[in-house]
N, C-alpha and C positions, 0 to 999 in steps of 0.2 A: 797507322799500324802501331800496335802496342810496343814493338821492339825499338822503333825509332821516332815515333811521334809525328810522322808524316801522314798526310791525308791518303787514305787507301782508295776511297771512292766517295762520290756524293750522288744524291738522287734529287732531281728537281721536282718539287710539288707545285701545284697551282695556287696554293695559299699557305698561310703560316701554319706551323706545327706547334701546338701548345703542350701536348702531352709527351711523356717519355715513351720511347719505343719499348715494345715487349719482344723478347727473343724466344722462339720456340726451341724445343730440344733438337729439331732438325736444322737449326741455324737460321731459319727464316725470321724476318723482322716485320713486325706489325706496327703501323702508325696511322693516325688520322690527321686530316687537315681541317682548319677552321679559321675564320676571321671574325673576331668578336662583334664588330660593328655590323656584319652582314651574315651572321650565322644562320639565319632563317631564310635569307633571300636567294642563296645559291645552292647548287647541288655539289657539296664537297665530297671528297673521296676518302675511303678507308683503304689503305694499301697493304699488300703483302709483298715484301722484297726478298729476293734470293740473297744468299750469303755474299755474292759478289756485287751487290748493289743494283742489280737489274730488277725490273718489275716482274713479279710472278703473276699478280692479278691486282685489280682494284675494283671496288664496288661503290656505287652511289648511295650515300646514306640519307639523302634528302635534305640534310642540314649539316652544320659543322660538328666535328668530333673534338671535344675539348679535353676530356680525360685520357689517361693512358689505358690501353687495352690490357686484358689479362689473358693468359694462356692456360688451358686445362691440360691434364695429363695426356690426353690423346691429341694434343696440338690444336684443339678447337680454340678459336679466338673469340673473346667476348668484349663488346664495346657498346657504348650508348651514344646517342646523338642529341643535339639541341632540339630536334623535332619531337623528342620524347619517346623514341623507339630504342629499345635495347636489343642487340643482336647476338646470336650465336652463329659463328661463321665457320664452315668446314675448311679443310686444307685446300680444297679446290676453289674457294671463294664463293660458294653458295650459302645462302642463309638457311640454316637448319631450322631455326625458330626465332621468333621475336616477341617482345612484349611492348605494348604501347601504353605509356603512362600519361600522355598528353602534356607533359612538362619535361624540361631538359634533364637528361642524364649527364651531368658534368662530372660526377664522381667517377673515379676509377674503380672497377670491380675487383673483388677478390674471389678466388676459387678455392673452395674447401676440399679436403681429401674425402669428404662425404658425398661429393658430386653436386653440391649446391653452390650457387653463385650468389654472392652478396653485393649489393650496390645501393647507394643512396640516390635520391631523386629530388628535384626542385619542387615536387608536388607535396612536400612535407612528409615523405614516407621513406622508409628503409625496407628493402626487399630481400627476401631469400627466395631465389628462383630455382626451379627444378630443371636440370638438364636431363630429359627423359632417356637419352642414350647411355647415361651412366647410373641411373637409379631405377630399380625394378619395384621397389616397395610401394610406390604411389599408385593410386587408382587411375584409370583411363581419364576420368574427368579432371583430376588434379594435374596430370601431365598436360592435358589440353590447355588449362589455364596458365601453366608454367609457374605459378606462385605457390611456394611452400607456405610462406606467411608474409604478412606485411605489417610493419610497425609504424604507426602514425606518430611522428615526432613533434608536430606542432610548429616546427620551423623547417625552412628549406635546407636540404643537404646539397649545397651547390658545389663546394670545392673539396670537401673532406672525403677521404677514402677509407674503407674498412680495413681492419687488420684482423687476422685470425690467430688465436692463441691455442694452447692445448685444450 
């Protein structure tokens, strides 16, 4: 607890946690699990915990979650996996949409106030992804692809995370 430094609660995961947790405005905590030596071999989980440390839900990501998740203004959680899938997850734990880049999303995403989600990938690309629930200006085809734009970096974006400025 913040007032006395004593442990308030703990939550046991089935594997290591490498990323920092993200806390939504409703107090729920989002975190993924991963083991680097076996990130592709097991079905690791992405968790949503209640403010008291109990599990609200978990979802199977098919591979480890290395980076920290990001939370949108509507409490949508965004996270990528080592399997190369980037997820948009609703408050109830359902996948709203996903993008598969066929290489690991180890980078932590950043959510812009413009409704776009920015994330780097080990496939040598940096993505600006469309969250269709927050943006109306894109065509039906653009929303289906989920990609606003992709910048090919020439090098893997494995561990760096984007930052958003003015």
